Predicted model as a PDB file, atoms N, CA, C, CB and O in Angstrom, pLDDT in the B-factor column:
MODEL        1                                                                  
ATOM      1  N   UNK A   1      -4.529  13.779  -1.425  1.00 92.00           N  
ATOM      2  CA  UNK A   1      -4.017  15.110  -1.143  1.00 92.00           C  
ATOM      3  C   UNK A   1      -4.312  15.396   0.338  1.00 92.00           C  
ATOM      4  CB  UNK A   1      -4.670  16.202  -2.098  1.00 92.00           C  
ATOM      5  O   UNK A   1      -5.451  15.230   0.775  1.00 92.00           O  
ATOM      6  N   UNK A   2      -3.311  15.821   1.111  1.00 92.00           N  
ATOM      7  CA  UNK A   2      -3.535  16.109   2.531  1.00 92.00           C  
ATOM      8  C   UNK A   2      -4.572  17.218   2.735  1.00 92.00           C  
ATOM      9  CB  UNK A   2      -2.218  16.505   3.196  1.00 92.00           C  
ATOM     10  O   UNK A   2      -4.711  18.109   1.897  1.00 92.00           O  
ATOM     11  N   UNK A   3      -5.286  17.154   3.835  1.00 92.00           N  
ATOM     12  CA  UNK A   3      -6.302  18.164   4.157  1.00 92.00           C  
ATOM     13  C   UNK A   3      -5.720  19.571   4.182  1.00 92.00           C  
ATOM     14  CB  UNK A   3      -6.945  17.853   5.503  1.00 92.00           C  
ATOM     15  O   UNK A   3      -6.420  20.526   3.843  1.00 92.00           O  
ATOM     16  N   UNK A   4      -4.484  19.721   4.565  1.00 89.00           N  
ATOM     17  CA  UNK A   4      -3.868  21.047   4.696  1.00 89.00           C  
ATOM     18  C   UNK A   4      -3.356  21.604   3.364  1.00 89.00           C  
ATOM     19  CB  UNK A   4      -2.723  20.981   5.685  1.00 89.00           C  
ATOM     20  O   UNK A   4      -2.793  22.699   3.325  1.00 89.00           O  
ATOM     21  N   UNK A   5      -3.549  20.858   2.277  1.00 89.00           N  
ATOM     22  CA  UNK A   5      -3.121  21.298   0.952  1.00 89.00           C  
ATOM     23  C   UNK A   5      -3.917  22.547   0.570  1.00 89.00           C  
ATOM     24  CB  UNK A   5      -3.313  20.162  -0.110  1.00 89.00           C  
ATOM     25  O   UNK A   5      -5.148  22.511   0.586  1.00 89.00           O  
ATOM     26  N   UNK A   6      -3.249  23.643   0.231  1.00 90.00           N  
ATOM     27  CA  UNK A   6      -3.979  24.864  -0.138  1.00 90.00           C  
ATOM     28  C   UNK A   6      -4.666  24.708  -1.499  1.00 90.00           C  
ATOM     29  CB  UNK A   6      -3.020  26.073  -0.168  1.00 90.00           C  
ATOM     30  O   UNK A   6      -4.141  24.047  -2.395  1.00 90.00           O  
ATOM     31  N   UNK A   7      -5.844  25.321  -1.642  1.00 93.00           N  
ATOM     32  CA  UNK A   7      -6.546  25.293  -2.920  1.00 93.00           C  
ATOM     33  C   UNK A   7      -5.621  25.843  -4.001  1.00 93.00           C  
ATOM     34  CB  UNK A   7      -7.872  26.110  -2.852  1.00 93.00           C  
ATOM     35  O   UNK A   7      -5.127  26.965  -3.889  1.00 93.00           O  
ATOM     36  N   UNK A   8      -5.390  25.054  -5.041  1.00 92.00           N  
ATOM     37  CA  UNK A   8      -4.438  25.419  -6.090  1.00 92.00           C  
ATOM     38  C   UNK A   8      -4.981  24.999  -7.446  1.00 92.00           C  
ATOM     39  CB  UNK A   8      -3.060  24.770  -5.835  1.00 92.00           C  
ATOM     40  O   UNK A   8      -5.393  23.853  -7.630  1.00 92.00           O  
ATOM     41  N   UNK A   9      -4.981  25.929  -8.392  1.00 94.00           N  
ATOM     42  CA  UNK A   9      -5.385  25.592  -9.753  1.00 94.00           C  
ATOM     43  C   UNK A   9      -4.341  24.670 -10.370  1.00 94.00           C  
ATOM     44  CB  UNK A   9      -5.569  26.872 -10.615  1.00 94.00           C  
ATOM     45  O   UNK A   9      -3.144  24.807 -10.116  1.00 94.00           O  
ATOM     46  N   UNK A  10      -4.805  23.742 -11.173  1.00 93.00           N  
ATOM     47  CA  UNK A  10      -3.901  22.802 -11.838  1.00 93.00           C  
ATOM     48  C   UNK A  10      -2.820  23.566 -12.601  1.00 93.00           C  
ATOM     49  CB  UNK A  10      -4.687  21.873 -12.798  1.00 93.00           C  
ATOM     50  O   UNK A  10      -1.652  23.178 -12.571  1.00 93.00           O  
ATOM     51  N   UNK A  11      -3.195  24.640 -13.279  1.00 92.00           N  
ATOM     52  CA  UNK A  11      -2.226  25.389 -14.089  1.00 92.00           C  
ATOM     53  C   UNK A  11      -1.176  26.098 -13.232  1.00 92.00           C  
ATOM     54  CB  UNK A  11      -2.951  26.411 -14.954  1.00 92.00           C  
ATOM     55  O   UNK A  11      -0.139  26.508 -13.752  1.00 92.00           O  
ATOM     56  N   UNK A  12      -1.423  26.248 -11.936  1.00 90.00           N  
ATOM     57  CA  UNK A  12      -0.469  26.918 -11.055  1.00 90.00           C  
ATOM     58  C   UNK A  12       0.473  25.958 -10.349  1.00 90.00           C  
ATOM     59  CB  UNK A  12      -1.205  27.728 -10.035  1.00 90.00           C  
ATOM     60  O   UNK A  12       1.374  26.392  -9.630  1.00 90.00           O  
ATOM     61  N   UNK A  13       0.281  24.677 -10.540  1.00 89.00           N  
ATOM     62  CA  UNK A  13       1.179  23.695  -9.925  1.00 89.00           C  
ATOM     63  C   UNK A  13       2.519  23.717 -10.648  1.00 89.00           C  
ATOM     64  CB  UNK A  13       0.559  22.266  -9.964  1.00 89.00           C  
ATOM     65  O   UNK A  13       2.579  23.853 -11.871  1.00 89.00           O  
ATOM     66  N   UNK A  14       3.572  23.585  -9.888  1.00 84.00           N  
ATOM     67  CA  UNK A  14       4.917  23.505 -10.460  1.00 84.00           C  
ATOM     68  C   UNK A  14       5.452  22.112 -10.157  1.00 84.00           C  
ATOM     69  CB  UNK A  14       5.869  24.628  -9.882  1.00 84.00           C  
ATOM     70  O   UNK A  14       6.471  21.942  -9.487  1.00 84.00           O  
ATOM     71  N   UNK A  15       4.730  21.123 -10.674  1.00 78.00           N  
ATOM     72  CA  UNK A  15       5.039  19.745 -10.356  1.00 78.00           C  
ATOM     73  C   UNK A  15       5.943  19.077 -11.365  1.00 78.00           C  
ATOM     74  CB  UNK A  15       3.793  18.974 -10.236  1.00 78.00           C  
ATOM     75  O   UNK A  15       6.363  19.685 -12.349  1.00 78.00           O  
ATOM     76  N   UNK A  16       6.237  17.821 -11.107  1.00 75.00           N  
ATOM     77  CA  UNK A  16       7.088  17.064 -12.015  1.00 75.00           C  
ATOM     78  C   UNK A  16       6.500  17.049 -13.427  1.00 75.00           C  
ATOM     79  CB  UNK A  16       7.276  15.630 -11.501  1.00 75.00           C  
ATOM     80  O   UNK A  16       5.303  16.825 -13.607  1.00 75.00           O  
ATOM     81  N   UNK A  17       7.331  17.284 -14.397  1.00 76.00           N  
ATOM     82  CA  UNK A  17       6.899  17.366 -15.792  1.00 76.00           C  
ATOM     83  C   UNK A  17       6.294  16.056 -16.267  1.00 76.00           C  
ATOM     84  CB  UNK A  17       8.068  17.750 -16.687  1.00 76.00           C  
ATOM     85  O   UNK A  17       5.412  16.060 -17.126  1.00 76.00           O  
ATOM     86  N   UNK A  18       6.747  14.952 -15.730  1.00 83.00           N  
ATOM     87  CA  UNK A  18       6.271  13.651 -16.201  1.00 83.00           C  
ATOM     88  C   UNK A  18       4.919  13.265 -15.618  1.00 83.00           C  
ATOM     89  CB  UNK A  18       7.280  12.587 -15.867  1.00 83.00           C  
ATOM     90  O   UNK A  18       4.371  12.230 -15.999  1.00 83.00           O  
ATOM     91  N   UNK A  19       4.364  14.057 -14.709  1.00 89.00           N  
ATOM     92  CA  UNK A  19       3.094  13.729 -14.070  1.00 89.00           C  
ATOM     93  C   UNK A  19       1.927  14.360 -14.825  1.00 89.00           C  
ATOM     94  CB  UNK A  19       3.094  14.194 -12.608  1.00 89.00           C  
ATOM     95  O   UNK A  19       1.964  15.535 -15.189  1.00 89.00           O  
ATOM     96  N   UNK A  20       0.893  13.553 -15.052  1.00 93.00           N  
ATOM     97  CA  UNK A  20      -0.329  14.036 -15.678  1.00 93.00           C  
ATOM     98  C   UNK A  20      -1.482  13.699 -14.741  1.00 93.00           C  
ATOM     99  CB  UNK A  20      -0.541  13.404 -17.106  1.00 93.00           C  
ATOM    100  O   UNK A  20      -1.675  12.538 -14.379  1.00 93.00           O  
ATOM    101  N   UNK A  21      -2.242  14.708 -14.351  1.00 95.00           N  
ATOM    102  CA  UNK A  21      -3.403  14.477 -13.494  1.00 95.00           C  
ATOM    103  C   UNK A  21      -4.556  14.055 -14.390  1.00 95.00           C  
ATOM    104  CB  UNK A  21      -3.770  15.756 -12.652  1.00 95.00           C  
ATOM    105  O   UNK A  21      -5.046  14.842 -15.199  1.00 95.00           O  
ATOM    106  N   UNK A  22      -4.983  12.812 -14.241  1.00 97.00           N  
ATOM    107  CA  UNK A  22      -6.057  12.276 -15.069  1.00 97.00           C  
ATOM    108  C   UNK A  22      -7.434  12.585 -14.528  1.00 97.00           C  
ATOM    109  CB  UNK A  22      -5.904  10.800 -15.208  1.00 97.00           C  
ATOM    110  O   UNK A  22      -8.382  12.758 -15.294  1.00 97.00           O  
ATOM    111  N   UNK A  23      -7.554  12.658 -13.201  1.00 98.00           N  
ATOM    112  CA  UNK A  23      -8.836  13.013 -12.605  1.00 98.00           C  
ATOM    113  C   UNK A  23      -8.636  13.487 -11.176  1.00 98.00           C  
ATOM    114  CB  UNK A  23      -9.804  11.820 -12.644  1.00 98.00           C  
ATOM    115  O   UNK A  23      -7.680  13.122 -10.492  1.00 98.00           O  
ATOM    116  N   UNK A  24      -9.582  14.318 -10.758  1.00 98.00           N  
ATOM    117  CA  UNK A  24      -9.687  14.782  -9.376  1.00 98.00           C  
ATOM    118  C   UNK A  24     -10.967  14.156  -8.843  1.00 98.00           C  
ATOM    119  CB  UNK A  24      -9.703  16.381  -9.263  1.00 98.00           C  
ATOM    120  O   UNK A  24     -12.032  14.311  -9.441  1.00 98.00           O  
ATOM    121  N   UNK A  25     -10.869  13.459  -7.732  1.00 98.00           N  
ATOM    122  CA  UNK A  25     -12.041  12.828  -7.134  1.00 98.00           C  
ATOM    123  C   UNK A  25     -12.339  13.579  -5.844  1.00 98.00           C  
ATOM    124  CB  UNK A  25     -11.809  11.286  -6.869  1.00 98.00           C  
ATOM    125  O   UNK A  25     -11.521  13.615  -4.924  1.00 98.00           O  
ATOM    126  N   UNK A  26     -13.521  14.177  -5.794  1.00 97.00           N  
ATOM    127  CA  UNK A  26     -13.938  14.986  -4.645  1.00 97.00           C  
ATOM    128  C   UNK A  26     -15.282  14.455  -4.178  1.00 97.00           C  
ATOM    129  CB  UNK A  26     -14.024  16.518  -5.008  1.00 97.00           C  
ATOM    130  O   UNK A  26     -16.324  14.754  -4.761  1.00 97.00           O  
ATOM    131  N   UNK A  27     -15.238  13.660  -3.113  1.00 95.00           N  
ATOM    132  CA  UNK A  27     -16.466  13.010  -2.654  1.00 95.00           C  
ATOM    133  C   UNK A  27     -16.949  12.045  -3.727  1.00 95.00           C  
ATOM    134  CB  UNK A  27     -17.565  14.060  -2.322  1.00 95.00           C  
ATOM    135  O   UNK A  27     -16.225  11.131  -4.123  1.00 95.00           O  
ATOM    136  N   UNK A  28     -18.182  12.252  -4.196  1.00 97.00           N  
ATOM    137  CA  UNK A  28     -18.750  11.395  -5.241  1.00 97.00           C  
ATOM    138  C   UNK A  28     -18.590  12.005  -6.627  1.00 97.00           C  
ATOM    139  CB  UNK A  28     -20.222  11.136  -4.962  1.00 97.00           C  
ATOM    140  O   UNK A  28     -19.074  11.448  -7.612  1.00 97.00           O  
ATOM    141  N   UNK A  29     -17.917  13.138  -6.705  1.00 97.00           N  
ATOM    142  CA  UNK A  29     -17.749  13.846  -7.971  1.00 97.00           C  
ATOM    143  C   UNK A  29     -16.381  13.522  -8.581  1.00 97.00           C  
ATOM    144  CB  UNK A  29     -17.901  15.371  -7.765  1.00 97.00           C  
ATOM    145  O   UNK A  29     -15.369  13.508  -7.881  1.00 97.00           O  
ATOM    146  N   UNK A  30     -16.364  13.264  -9.879  1.00 98.00           N  
ATOM    147  CA  UNK A  30     -15.118  13.028 -10.606  1.00 98.00           C  
ATOM    148  C   UNK A  30     -14.942  14.171 -11.596  1.00 98.00           C  
ATOM    149  CB  UNK A  30     -15.126  11.632 -11.337  1.00 98.00           C  
ATOM    150  O   UNK A  30     -15.834  14.455 -12.396  1.00 98.00           O  
ATOM    151  N   UNK A  31     -13.789  14.821 -11.536  1.00 98.00           N  
ATOM    152  CA  UNK A  31     -13.484  15.956 -12.398  1.00 98.00           C  
ATOM    153  C   UNK A  31     -12.341  15.553 -13.318  1.00 98.00           C  
ATOM    154  CB  UNK A  31     -13.118  17.229 -11.562  1.00 98.00           C  
ATOM    155  O   UNK A  31     -11.294  15.095 -12.859  1.00 98.00           O  
ATOM    156  N   UNK A  32     -12.548  15.726 -14.619  1.00 98.00           N  
ATOM    157  CA  UNK A  32     -11.453  15.569 -15.575  1.00 98.00           C  
ATOM    158  C   UNK A  32     -10.826  16.955 -15.672  1.00 98.00           C  
ATOM    159  CB  UNK A  32     -11.952  15.019 -17.008  1.00 98.00           C  
ATOM    160  O   UNK A  32     -11.408  17.852 -16.281  1.00 98.00           O  
ATOM    161  N   UNK A  33      -9.652  17.143 -15.082  1.00 97.00           N  
ATOM    162  CA  UNK A  33      -9.138  18.497 -14.879  1.00 97.00           C  
ATOM    163  C   UNK A  33      -8.622  19.184 -16.134  1.00 97.00           C  
ATOM    164  CB  UNK A  33      -8.053  18.458 -13.885  1.00 97.00           C  
ATOM    165  O   UNK A  33      -8.062  18.579 -17.047  1.00 97.00           O  
ATOM    166  N   UNK A  34      -8.850  20.480 -16.111  1.00 96.00           N  
ATOM    167  CA  UNK A  34      -8.246  21.395 -17.066  1.00 96.00           C  
ATOM    168  C   UNK A  34      -7.476  22.406 -16.231  1.00 96.00           C  
ATOM    169  CB  UNK A  34      -9.326  22.090 -18.006  1.00 96.00           C  
ATOM    170  O   UNK A  34      -7.524  22.345 -15.002  1.00 96.00           O  
ATOM    171  N   UNK A  35      -6.785  23.313 -16.850  1.00 93.00           N  
ATOM    172  CA  UNK A  35      -5.899  24.224 -16.142  1.00 93.00           C  
ATOM    173  C   UNK A  35      -6.530  25.025 -15.021  1.00 93.00           C  
ATOM    174  CB  UNK A  35      -5.320  25.148 -17.095  1.00 93.00           C  
ATOM    175  O   UNK A  35      -5.885  25.256 -13.998  1.00 93.00           O  
ATOM    176  N   UNK A  36      -7.774  25.455 -15.184  1.00 96.00           N  
ATOM    177  CA  UNK A  36      -8.406  26.317 -14.179  1.00 96.00           C  
ATOM    178  C   UNK A  36      -9.071  25.535 -13.046  1.00 96.00           C  
ATOM    179  CB  UNK A  36      -9.432  27.202 -14.842  1.00 96.00           C  
ATOM    180  O   UNK A  36      -9.511  26.136 -12.066  1.00 96.00           O  
ATOM    181  N   UNK A  37      -9.152  24.211 -13.161  1.00 97.00           N  
ATOM    182  CA  UNK A  37      -9.749  23.416 -12.088  1.00 97.00           C  
ATOM    183  C   UNK A  37      -8.862  23.475 -10.848  1.00 97.00           C  
ATOM    184  CB  UNK A  37      -9.957  21.945 -12.539  1.00 97.00           C  
ATOM    185  O   UNK A  37      -7.637  23.552 -10.950  1.00 97.00           O  
ATOM    186  N   UNK A  38      -9.486  23.438  -9.691  1.00 96.00           N  
ATOM    187  CA  UNK A  38      -8.801  23.603  -8.407  1.00 96.00           C  
ATOM    188  C   UNK A  38      -8.622  22.252  -7.717  1.00 96.00           C  
ATOM    189  CB  UNK A  38      -9.586  24.570  -7.494  1.00 96.00           C  
ATOM    190  O   UNK A  38      -9.550  21.446  -7.647  1.00 96.00           O  
ATOM    191  N   UNK A  39      -7.413  22.024  -7.212  1.00 95.00           N  
ATOM    192  CA  UNK A  39      -7.144  20.880  -6.339  1.00 95.00           C  
ATOM    193  C   UNK A  39      -7.291  21.389  -4.911  1.00 95.00           C  
ATOM    194  CB  UNK A  39      -5.701  20.253  -6.597  1.00 95.00           C  
ATOM    195  O   UNK A  39      -6.717  22.415  -4.546  1.00 95.00           O  
ATOM    196  N   UNK A  40      -8.067  20.662  -4.103  1.00 95.00           N  
ATOM    197  CA  UNK A  40      -8.332  21.060  -2.717  1.00 95.00           C  
ATOM    198  C   UNK A  40      -7.860  19.958  -1.775  1.00 95.00           C  
ATOM    199  CB  UNK A  40      -9.846  21.356  -2.500  1.00 95.00           C  
ATOM    200  O   UNK A  40      -7.761  18.791  -2.157  1.00 95.00           O  
ATOM    201  N   UNK A  41      -7.575  20.350  -0.547  1.00 93.00           N  
ATOM    202  CA  UNK A  41      -7.218  19.378   0.467  1.00 93.00           C  
ATOM    203  C   UNK A  41      -8.307  18.327   0.600  1.00 93.00           C  
ATOM    204  CB  UNK A  41      -6.971  20.064   1.806  1.00 93.00           C  
ATOM    205  O   UNK A  41      -9.493  18.655   0.613  1.00 93.00           O  
ATOM    206  N   UNK A  42      -7.909  17.074   0.698  1.00 95.00           N  
ATOM    207  CA  UNK A  42      -8.862  15.981   0.815  1.00 95.00           C  
ATOM    208  C   UNK A  42      -9.243  15.362  -0.516  1.00 95.00           C  
ATOM    209  CB  UNK A  42     -10.087  16.460   1.501  1.00 95.00           C  
ATOM    210  O   UNK A  42      -9.843  14.287  -0.542  1.00 95.00           O  
ATOM    211  N   UNK A  43      -8.907  16.019  -1.631  1.00 96.00           N  
ATOM    212  CA  UNK A  43      -9.169  15.434  -2.943  1.00 96.00           C  
ATOM    213  C   UNK A  43      -8.321  14.178  -3.122  1.00 96.00           C  
ATOM    214  CB  UNK A  43      -8.877  16.457  -4.072  1.00 96.00           C  
ATOM    215  O   UNK A  43      -7.269  14.021  -2.503  1.00 96.00           O  
ATOM    216  N   UNK A  44      -8.800  13.303  -3.973  1.00 97.00           N  
ATOM    217  CA  UNK A  44      -8.014  12.157  -4.405  1.00 97.00           C  
ATOM    218  C   UNK A  44      -7.677  12.405  -5.864  1.00 97.00           C  
ATOM    219  CB  UNK A  44      -8.786  10.787  -4.201  1.00 97.00           C  
ATOM    220  O   UNK A  44      -8.523  12.857  -6.635  1.00 97.00           O  
ATOM    221  N   UNK A  45      -6.456  12.113  -6.235  1.00 96.00           N  
ATOM    222  CA  UNK A  45      -6.001  12.348  -7.598  1.00 96.00           C  
ATOM    223  C   UNK A  45      -5.623  11.032  -8.257  1.00 96.00           C  
ATOM    224  CB  UNK A  45      -4.813  13.318  -7.616  1.00 96.00           C  
ATOM    225  O   UNK A  45      -5.046  10.145  -7.628  1.00 96.00           O  
ATOM    226  N   UNK A  46      -5.956  10.924  -9.525  1.00 96.00           N  
ATOM    227  CA  UNK A  46      -5.441   9.843 -10.346  1.00 96.00           C  
ATOM    228  C   UNK A  46      -4.351  10.476 -11.192  1.00 96.00           C  
ATOM    229  CB  UNK A  46      -6.574   9.154 -11.231  1.00 96.00           C  
ATOM    230  O   UNK A  46      -4.630  11.270 -12.091  1.00 96.00           O  
ATOM    231  N   UNK A  47      -3.109  10.118 -10.898  1.00 95.00           N  
ATOM    232  CA  UNK A  47      -1.961  10.746 -11.548  1.00 95.00           C  
ATOM    233  C   UNK A  47      -1.198   9.682 -12.331  1.00 95.00           C  
ATOM    234  CB  UNK A  47      -1.032  11.441 -10.503  1.00 95.00           C  
ATOM    235  O   UNK A  47      -0.908   8.600 -11.821  1.00 95.00           O  
ATOM    236  N   UNK A  48      -0.883  10.009 -13.567  1.00 95.00           N  
ATOM    237  CA  UNK A  48      -0.090   9.129 -14.414  1.00 95.00           C  
ATOM    238  C   UNK A  48       1.335   9.656 -14.456  1.00 95.00           C  
ATOM    239  CB  UNK A  48      -0.691   9.028 -15.846  1.00 95.00           C  
ATOM    240  O   UNK A  48       1.564  10.850 -14.645  1.00 95.00           O  
ATOM    241  N   UNK A  49       2.288   8.751 -14.278  1.00 93.00           N  
ATOM    242  CA  UNK A  49       3.697   9.128 -14.349  1.00 93.00           C  
ATOM    243  C   UNK A  49       4.522   7.877 -14.630  1.00 93.00           C  
ATOM    244  CB  UNK A  49       4.165   9.822 -13.030  1.00 93.00           C  
ATOM    245  O   UNK A  49       4.017   6.755 -14.598  1.00 93.00           O  
ATOM    246  N   UNK A  50       5.785   8.098 -14.901  1.00 92.00           N  
ATOM    247  CA  UNK A  50       6.698   6.977 -15.081  1.00 92.00           C  
ATOM    248  C   UNK A  50       6.936   6.312 -13.726  1.00 92.00           C  
ATOM    249  CB  UNK A  50       8.043   7.444 -15.717  1.00 92.00           C  
ATOM    250  O   UNK A  50       6.952   6.982 -12.693  1.00 92.00           O  
ATOM    251  N   UNK A  51       7.115   5.030 -13.738  1.00 93.00           N  
ATOM    252  CA  UNK A  51       7.338   4.291 -12.492  1.00 93.00           C  
ATOM    253  C   UNK A  51       8.518   4.878 -11.704  1.00 93.00           C  
ATOM    254  CB  UNK A  51       7.591   2.799 -12.794  1.00 93.00           C  
ATOM    255  O   UNK A  51       8.451   4.998 -10.481  1.00 93.00           O  
ATOM    256  N   UNK A  52       9.588   5.241 -12.403  1.00 93.00           N  
ATOM    257  CA  UNK A  52      10.766   5.764 -11.708  1.00 93.00           C  
ATOM    258  C   UNK A  52      10.526   7.156 -11.116  1.00 93.00           C  
ATOM    259  CB  UNK A  52      11.948   5.812 -12.661  1.00 93.00           C  
ATOM    260  O   UNK A  52      11.320   7.615 -10.296  1.00 93.00           O  
ATOM    261  N   UNK A  53       9.457   7.827 -11.513  1.00 91.00           N  
ATOM    262  CA  UNK A  53       9.139   9.155 -10.964  1.00 91.00           C  
ATOM    263  C   UNK A  53       8.062   9.109  -9.885  1.00 91.00           C  
ATOM    264  CB  UNK A  53       8.691  10.080 -12.079  1.00 91.00           C  
ATOM    265  O   UNK A  53       7.684  10.145  -9.338  1.00 91.00           O  
ATOM    266  N   UNK A  54       7.568   7.916  -9.579  1.00 92.00           N  
ATOM    267  CA  UNK A  54       6.451   7.779  -8.648  1.00 92.00           C  
ATOM    268  C   UNK A  54       6.725   8.419  -7.287  1.00 92.00           C  
ATOM    269  CB  UNK A  54       6.124   6.319  -8.460  1.00 92.00           C  
ATOM    270  O   UNK A  54       5.874   9.153  -6.785  1.00 92.00           O  
ATOM    271  N   UNK A  55       7.871   8.170  -6.682  1.00 91.00           N  
ATOM    272  CA  UNK A  55       8.165   8.731  -5.357  1.00 91.00           C  
ATOM    273  C   UNK A  55       8.218  10.249  -5.398  1.00 91.00           C  
ATOM    274  CB  UNK A  55       9.488   8.181  -4.825  1.00 91.00           C  
ATOM    275  O   UNK A  55       7.724  10.912  -4.486  1.00 91.00           O  
ATOM    276  N   UNK A  56       8.815  10.805  -6.448  1.00 90.00           N  
ATOM    277  CA  UNK A  56       8.891  12.265  -6.572  1.00 90.00           C  
ATOM    278  C   UNK A  56       7.489  12.870  -6.719  1.00 90.00           C  
ATOM    279  CB  UNK A  56       9.773  12.661  -7.783  1.00 90.00           C  
ATOM    280  O   UNK A  56       7.185  13.888  -6.098  1.00 90.00           O  
ATOM    281  N   UNK A  57       6.651  12.255  -7.527  1.00 90.00           N  
ATOM    282  CA  UNK A  57       5.291  12.755  -7.746  1.00 90.00           C  
ATOM    283  C   UNK A  57       4.482  12.651  -6.457  1.00 90.00           C  
ATOM    284  CB  UNK A  57       4.594  11.972  -8.885  1.00 90.00           C  
ATOM    285  O   UNK A  57       3.786  13.594  -6.080  1.00 90.00           O  
ATOM    286  N   UNK A  58       4.570  11.524  -5.792  1.00 89.00           N  
ATOM    287  CA  UNK A  58       3.832  11.331  -4.528  1.00 89.00           C  
ATOM    288  C   UNK A  58       4.276  12.365  -3.493  1.00 89.00           C  
ATOM    289  CB  UNK A  58       4.052   9.890  -3.976  1.00 89.00           C  
ATOM    290  O   UNK A  58       3.439  12.957  -2.811  1.00 89.00           O  
ATOM    291  N   UNK A  59       5.573  12.581  -3.372  1.00 89.00           N  
ATOM    292  CA  UNK A  59       6.106  13.573  -2.437  1.00 89.00           C  
ATOM    293  C   UNK A  59       5.618  14.979  -2.773  1.00 89.00           C  
ATOM    294  CB  UNK A  59       7.632  13.537  -2.442  1.00 89.00           C  
ATOM    295  O   UNK A  59       5.287  15.752  -1.875  1.00 89.00           O  
ATOM    296  N   UNK A  60       5.574  15.309  -4.057  1.00 88.00           N  
ATOM    297  CA  UNK A  60       5.126  16.627  -4.486  1.00 88.00           C  
ATOM    298  C   UNK A  60       3.716  16.928  -3.983  1.00 88.00           C  
ATOM    299  CB  UNK A  60       5.172  16.729  -6.005  1.00 88.00           C  
ATOM    300  O   UNK A  60       3.465  18.006  -3.443  1.00 88.00           O  
ATOM    301  N   UNK A  61       2.800  15.982  -4.159  1.00 85.00           N  
ATOM    302  CA  UNK A  61       1.408  16.227  -3.763  1.00 85.00           C  
ATOM    303  C   UNK A  61       1.185  16.074  -2.258  1.00 85.00           C  
ATOM    304  CB  UNK A  61       0.486  15.280  -4.509  1.00 85.00           C  
ATOM    305  O   UNK A  61       0.176  16.558  -1.744  1.00 85.00           O  
ATOM    306  N   UNK A  62       2.078  15.430  -1.551  1.00 85.00           N  
ATOM    307  CA  UNK A  62       1.919  15.262  -0.112  1.00 85.00           C  
ATOM    308  C   UNK A  62       2.607  16.352   0.689  1.00 85.00           C  
ATOM    309  CB  UNK A  62       2.448  13.926   0.306  1.00 85.00           C  
ATOM    310  O   UNK A  62       2.475  16.388   1.912  1.00 85.00           O  
ATOM    311  N   UNK A  63       3.344  17.246   0.025  1.00 79.00           N  
ATOM    312  CA  UNK A  63       4.067  18.315   0.708  1.00 79.00           C  
ATOM    313  C   UNK A  63       3.450  19.661   0.346  1.00 79.00           C  
ATOM    314  CB  UNK A  63       5.573  18.286   0.341  1.00 79.00           C  
ATOM    315  O   UNK A  63       3.896  20.304  -0.604  1.00 79.00           O  
ATOM    316  N   UNK A  64       2.432  20.096   1.085  1.00 61.00           N  
ATOM    317  CA  UNK A  64       1.723  21.324   0.721  1.00 61.00           C  
ATOM    318  C   UNK A  64       2.489  22.621   0.947  1.00 61.00           C  
ATOM    319  CB  UNK A  64       0.470  21.390   1.476  1.00 61.00           C  
ATOM    320  O   UNK A  64       1.994  23.691   0.595  1.00 61.00           O  
ATOM    321  N   UNK A  65       3.666  22.550   1.516  1.00 59.00           N  
ATOM    322  CA  UNK A  65       4.418  23.782   1.764  1.00 59.00           C  
ATOM    323  C   UNK A  65       5.006  24.372   0.496  1.00 59.00           C  
ATOM    324  CB  UNK A  65       5.524  23.523   2.754  1.00 59.00           C  
ATOM    325  O   UNK A  65       5.487  25.505   0.504  1.00 59.00           O  
ATOM    326  N   UNK A  66       4.973  23.600  -0.618  1.00 52.00           N  
ATOM    327  CA  UNK A  66       5.565  24.067  -1.868  1.00 52.00           C  
ATOM    328  C   UNK A  66       4.517  24.586  -2.855  1.00 52.00           C  
ATOM    329  CB  UNK A  66       6.359  22.948  -2.509  1.00 52.00           C  
ATOM    330  O   UNK A  66       4.823  24.701  -4.041  1.00 52.00           O  
ATOM    331  N   UNK A  67       3.313  24.899  -2.425  1.00 47.00           N  
ATOM    332  CA  UNK A  67       2.261  25.343  -3.333  1.00 47.00           C  
ATOM    333  C   UNK A  67       2.085  26.833  -3.240  1.00 47.00           C  
ATOM    334  CB  UNK A  67       0.948  24.640  -3.032  1.00 47.00           C  
ATOM    335  O   UNK A  67       2.444  27.402  -2.209  1.00 47.00           O  
ATOM    336  N   UNK A  68       1.563  27.503  -4.231  1.00 49.00           N  
ATOM    337  CA  UNK A  68       1.551  27.064  -5.613  1.00 49.00           C  
ATOM    338  C   UNK A  68       2.916  27.260  -6.232  1.00 49.00           C  
ATOM    339  CB  UNK A  68       0.491  27.813  -6.411  1.00 49.00           C  
ATOM    340  O   UNK A  68       3.830  27.781  -5.593  1.00 49.00           O  
ATOM    341  N   UNK A  69       3.055  26.830  -7.511  1.00 49.00           N  
ATOM    342  CA  UNK A  69       4.319  26.878  -8.233  1.00 49.00           C  
ATOM    343  C   UNK A  69       4.680  28.257  -8.522  1.00 49.00           C  
ATOM    344  CB  UNK A  69       4.270  26.099  -9.492  1.00 49.00           C  
ATOM    345  O   UNK A  69       5.721  28.509  -9.129  1.00 49.00           O  
TER     346      UNK A  69                                                      
ENDMDL                                                                          
END                                                                             
């Protein structure tokens, strides 16, 4: 997630339906996300999606101008 990504709760994302965030990695901490957990700039995400949706999902999380949903 780019540093400029605004803090956004998982439940407020308006992302691709086929994407599931499996974990948020923040430094040495691993978060198994629920709706109220916050994604912050600099986080690393483990996202599950269909192979054909990979580019759309990657673009969604790399473009912080579309947050929140």
